[in-house]
C-alpha positions in Angstrom: 107.6 143.8 106.6 104.6 145.9 107.4 101.6 144.3 107.7 98.8 145.8 105.3 96.3 145.3 107.9 96.7 146.2 111.8 95.3 142.8 112.6 97.4 140.5 110.1 101.1 139.5 110.7 103.1 138.4 108.2 105.8 135.9 108.8 109.2 137.3 107.6 109.3 134.6 105.3 107.0 136.1 102.9 107.8 138.0 99.6 105.7 139.4 96.9 102.2 139.5 99.2 101.0 142.4 98.1 101.3 141.5 94.0 99.9 138.3 95.1 96.8 139.8 97.1 96.2 141.7 94.1 95.7 138.2 92.2 94.2 136.3 95.1 92.5 138.5 96.8 91.5 137.3 100.8 92.8 133.7 99.8 96.4 135.7 100.1 95.4 136.5 103.7 94.0 133.7 104.6 97.1 132.0 103.3 99.3 134.2 105.5 97.2 133.8 108.8 97.5 129.9 108.3 101.2 130.0 108.7 101.1 130.4 112.0 98.4 127.9 112.8 99.5 124.2 113.5 96.9 121.5 114.2 95.3 121.7 117.5 93.9 118.2 117.5 97.4 116.4 116.5 99.4 118.6 118.9 96.7 117.9 121.8 97.5 114.2 121.4 101.1 114.8 121.3 100.9 116.5 124.6 98.6 113.7 126.0 100.9 110.9 124.9 103.6 112.6 126.7 101.8 112.0 129.8 99.7 109.1 129.6 103.0 107.3 127.8 102.3 103.4 126.7 98.8 103.4 127.9 98.2 106.5 125.5 100.2 104.7 122.6 98.2 101.4 122.9 94.9 103.5 123.1 95.9 105.4 120.0 97.2 102.2 118.0 94.1 100.4 118.8 91.6 103.6 117.8 93.4 103.8 114.5 92.7 100.3 113.5 89.4 99.2 115.5 87.7 102.5 115.6 87.1 105.1 118.4 84.1 102.9 119.2 86.2 100.2 120.5 87.8 102.1 123.2 86.6 102.4 126.6 87.2 105.7 128.3 89.4 106.9 125.3 91.6 109.7 126.4 90.0 113.2 125.2 92.3 114.6 122.8 92.7 110.8 121.1 89.1 110.6 121.0 88.8 114.1 119.6 91.3 113.1 116.8 89.5 109.6 116.0 86.5 111.7 115.8 87.9 113.8 113.2 89.5 111.2 110.9 86.8 108.9 110.7 84.1 111.7 109.9 84.0 110.9 106.0 83.5 113.9 104.1 80.9 114.6 101.3 82.0 113.3 98.3 83.8 110.5 99.5 81.9 106.9 100.4 82.7 103.1 100.4 82.9 102.5 96.6 85.6 105.1 96.0 87.6 103.5 98.9 87.5 100.3 97.7 88.7 101.7 94.3 91.3 103.5 95.8 92.9 106.3 93.5 92.0 105.1 90.0 94.3 107.7 88.6 97.4 107.4 90.3 97.0 103.9 89.7 97.0 104.2 85.9 100.6 105.9 86.3 103.5 103.2 86.1 106.0 102.9 89.2 108.8 103.9 86.9 106.9 107.3 86.3 105.5 107.6 89.6 109.2 107.4 90.8 110.3 110.1 88.7 107.1 112.6 88.9 107.6 112.3 92.8 111.6 113.0 93.0 111.5 115.4 90.1 108.5 117.1 90.6 107.0 116.8 94.1 109.6 116.6 96.7 112.0 118.6 94.6 109.2 121.7 94.7 108.9 120.7 98.7 112.1 121.4 99.2 112.6 124.4 97.4 110.8 126.1 100.0 113.1 127.6 102.5 110.6 127.4 105.5 110.2 123.7 104.9 113.8 122.9 104.0 115.3 124.3 106.9 113.0 122.1 109.0 113.7 118.9 107.2 117.4 119.7 106.7 118.2 119.8 110.3 116.4 116.3 110.9 119.4 114.0 109.8 122.3 113.3 108.0 121.3 114.0 104.7 123.2 111.2 102.6 122.1 108.7 105.0 118.3 109.8 105.3 117.8 110.8 102.1 117.2 107.2 100.9 115.1 106.3 103.7 112.9 109.0 103.5 112.5 108.4 99.8 111.4 104.9 100.3 109.2 105.5 103.1 107.7 108.3 100.9 106.8 105.9 98.7 105.6 103.0 101.0 103.2 105.8 102.4 101.9 107.3 98.8 101.4 103.2 97.7 99.5 102.5 100.8 97.3 105.7 100.2 96.3 105.0 96.8 95.9 101.2 96.9 92.3 99.6 96.8 90.8 100.0 99.9 93.9 101.8 101.3 91.9 104.8 103.2 89.4 102.1 104.5 89.5 102.9 108.6 91.9 100.8 110.2 93.9 100.1 106.6 97.1 100.8 105.9 96.8 104.3 104.2 94.4 105.3 106.3 96.2 104.5 109.7 100.0 105.7 108.1 98.7 109.0 107.2 97.5 109.6 110.6 101.0 108.7 112.0 102.6 110.7 109.6 100.2 113.6 110.6 101.1 112.7 114.9 104.7 112.9 113.4 104.3 116.3 112.0 103.1 117.4 115.4 105.6 115.8 117.2 108.3 117.6 114.8 106.5 120.9 115.7 106.5 120.7 119.2 110.3 119.7 119.3 111.2 122.5 117.1 109.0 124.8 119.0 110.8 123.7 122.3 114.3 124.3 120.8 113.5 127.9 120.1 112.3 127.8 116.2 111.9 131.4 115.0 107.9 131.6 114.3 108.3 135.3 113.5 110.6 134.6 110.8 109.2 131.3 109.6 105.6 130.7 110.7 104.9 127.6 113.1 106.8 124.9 111.9 104.4 122.5 109.3 102.0 125.0 109.6 98.7 124.9 107.4 100.2 126.8 104.7 103.3 124.3 104.2 100.6 121.3 104.7 98.4 122.7 101.7 101.9 123.0 99.5 102.7 119.3 100.3 99.0 118.3 99.5 99.5 120.2 96.3 102.7 117.9 95.7 100.9 114.6 95.7 98.4 116.0 93.6 98.8 119.2 91.1 102.7 118.9 91.3 103.1 115.3 90.1 100.8 115.3 87.4 101.5 118.3 86.1 105.2 117.1 85.8 103.7 113.8 83.9 101.5 116.2 81.3 104.9 117.3 80.2 105.7 113.7 79.4 102.6 113.2 78.0 100.5 111.8 80.9 97.8 113.9 80.6 94.4 114.0 82.8 91.1 114.7 81.3 88.3 116.4 83.5 87.0 113.4 84.8 90.1 112.2 86.0 91.3 115.4 87.6 87.7 115.5 89.3 88.4 111.7 90.4 91.8 112.6 91.6 90.7 115.7 94.1 87.9 114.0 95.5 90.0 111.1 96.4 93.0 113.4 98.3 90.4 115.7 99.6 90.0 112.9 102.2 93.8 112.3 102.0 94.0 116.1 102.9 91.5 116.0 105.9 93.6 112.7 107.2 97.0 114.9 107.4 94.9 117.7 109.2 95.0 120.2 106.1 91.9 122.6 107.4 88.8 122.4 104.5 89.2 126.4 103.7 92.3 124.9 101.5 90.5 122.1 100.1 87.0 122.6 99.3 87.8 125.2 96.6 90.0 122.7 94.6 88.0 120.5 92.3 90.3 120.3 89.5 93.6 121.5 88.3 92.3 125.0 87.4 91.5 125.4 91.6 94.8 123.9 92.5 96.9 126.0 90.0 95.4 129.2 91.7 96.6 127.8 94.9 100.0 127.0 94.0 100.6 130.6 92.5 99.3 132.1 95.4 102.1 130.1 97.4 105.0 129.7 95.0 104.6 133.4 94.0 104.9 134.3 98.1 107.9 131.8 98.6 111.5 133.0 99.0 113.8 131.7 96.1 115.7 127.9 97.1 118.6 128.4 99.6 121.3 126.1 100.6 119.0 123.6 102.5 117.1 123.6 99.5 120.2 122.9 97.5 121.5 120.2 99.8 118.1 118.5 100.3 117.8 118.3 96.2 121.3 117.1 96.1 120.4 114.3 98.2 117.5 113.2 96.5 118.5 113.0 93.5 121.1 110.7 94.3 119.2 108.4 96.2 116.6 108.6 93.2 119.4 107.6 90.6 120.7 104.9 92.7 117.2 103.3 93.3 116.4 103.3 89.8 119.3 101.6 88.4 119.0 99.0 91.1 115.3 98.5 90.5 114.6 95.0 89.5 114.8 94.6 85.4 116.4 98.1 85.0 118.3 99.1 82.1 119.6 102.1 83.3 122.8 103.0 84.2 123.0 105.7 87.3 124.5 108.2 84.5 121.6 107.6 82.4 119.0 107.7 85.3 120.9 111.0 86.4 120.2 112.7 82.8 116.9 111.7 82.6 115.8 112.7 86.0 117.3 116.2 85.6 115.9 116.8 82.0 112.3 116.3 83.3 113.2 118.4 86.6 114.4 121.0 84.6 111.5 121.0 82.3 108.9 120.8 85.0 110.3 123.7 87.3 112.2 125.8 84.7 115.6 127.1 84.3 115.8 129.8 87.0 114.6 127.3 89.8 116.4 124.8 88.4 119.8 126.8 88.4 118.5 127.9 92.1 118.6 124.1 93.1 121.3 123.1 91.1 119.9 120.8 88.9 122.1 121.1 85.8 121.2 121.1 82.0 120.9 117.5 80.6 122.1 116.1 77.1 119.0 114.2 76.6 116.5 117.1 77.0 115.9 117.4 73.3 114.4 114.1 73.5 111.8 114.9 76.0 109.5 115.6 73.2 110.0 112.3 71.5 109.0 110.5 75.0 106.3 112.7 75.3 104.5 111.8 72.4 105.4 107.9 73.1 103.6 108.5 76.5 100.8 110.5 75.2 100.2 107.2 72.9 100.2 104.7 75.8 97.6 107.0 77.4 95.3 107.2 74.4 95.5 103.3 74.5 94.1 103.5 78.3 91.2 104.9 77.4 90.0 101.4 76.5 88.4 99.9 79.5 90.3 96.6 79.1 93.7 98.2 78.7 92.9 100.6 81.9 92.2 97.4 83.8 95.2 95.4 82.8 97.5 98.6 83.6 95.7 99.1 87.3 96.3 95.8 88.1 99.8 95.4 87.1 100.5 98.8 88.8 98.6 97.4 92.1 100.5 94.3 92.3 103.8 96.5 92.0 102.2 99.0 94.8 101.7 96.0 96.9 105.1 94.8 96.9 106.3 98.8 97.5 104.2 98.7 100.2 105.8 95.7 102.0 109.2 96.3 100.7 110.8 97.9 104.1 112.5 95.6 106.1 111.4 97.6 109.2 109.1 100.5 110.6 108.7 103.4 108.9 109.9 106.6 111.2 106.3 107.6 111.2 105.1 104.1 112.5 107.9 103.8 115.2 106.9 107.3 116.6 102.9 106.4 117.0 102.9 103.1 117.8 103.6 100.9 121.0 107.0 99.6 121.4 108.3 96.3 122.4 108.7 97.5 125.9 105.3 98.6 126.2 104.0 95.3 124.8 106.2 94.0 127.7 104.5 96.5 130.4 108.1 97.8 131.3 108.5 101.4 132.2 107.7 104.0 129.3 110.4 106.0 128.2 108.1 108.1 125.7 110.6 109.5 122.8 110.4 113.0 122.4 112.3 113.6 119.4 111.0 112.9 115.8 
């Protein structure tokens, strides 16, 4: 591909770039450049941990839970990362942290799961550049249920009241996810990742896409099912997730222009319109995701759904959200319950109208908070991002360090 400017290199994965530039102007150039940018602060910590081993991991863990000020002579890369994590941006405050993501907490766990599987993660996997990296991190049939569960645990800890307070689970685990991304990036580059074709692994642009998959994408999915956010709710959602984005290492140049769905939709259009169609990796990831989702839905306590019924509902909602062209490319089948979606949306819209009553909204949030707390405590052992960034039993015992170099 020939770059439109001598100083702008375009990774081969980009398509339709000139048309995107005509619509988005300089933001298109910025997006293309950010395909070649990783996360310097997190990348430096990974390099530092490889040298310091157990000592570094202990300092990192203490710094995440107790703050930079608790460390005596912290390693420089860890200190720089902690300093950035602890810098609270404009618009965020302790009252916001104490309340949690009040918008997301109004959505029932059932619909949250559908929106993340059928909307968010499916959209993430539809990008061949992202899917290529994910498909090579493990056997899909065994990793998909775990990956789905760990995403649910992370999201629950992020949105719960107090979850983003320094040292709280959502804050700590978001930083750990960021560092796991840096480890995956270092490993992929060491093993010959083709940056000219795909850009830097887990680059800034792909991180922005993932951020949209926890803001605009699930709520667009939910809007079609009757859960529509008003302008005040949209501003609240993005104000909260601006800070989550910063904790994940997403550059402010992506975050600051977005205050509502309109701004987010412009970025989503830029990213989607320059992304190649789903490939075999995308289809394999989506198939494994859907299998894991319908099994989890059917086995959930109190569920009245069979796996066949859960599959029909998930397929119908996902196809409705992504459109026939993308659904076909991802292997999402046409569902016999598609014709019932307008009735389902009408029923959910009635629920949303009821939630405009303060007492009803408070009751719904409290019920959902209890579920998400149980979900956050539900995994029998640590998540992949916790295992990666925290001291091992050998570390705690003072044994010789064997720092992991694989994600």
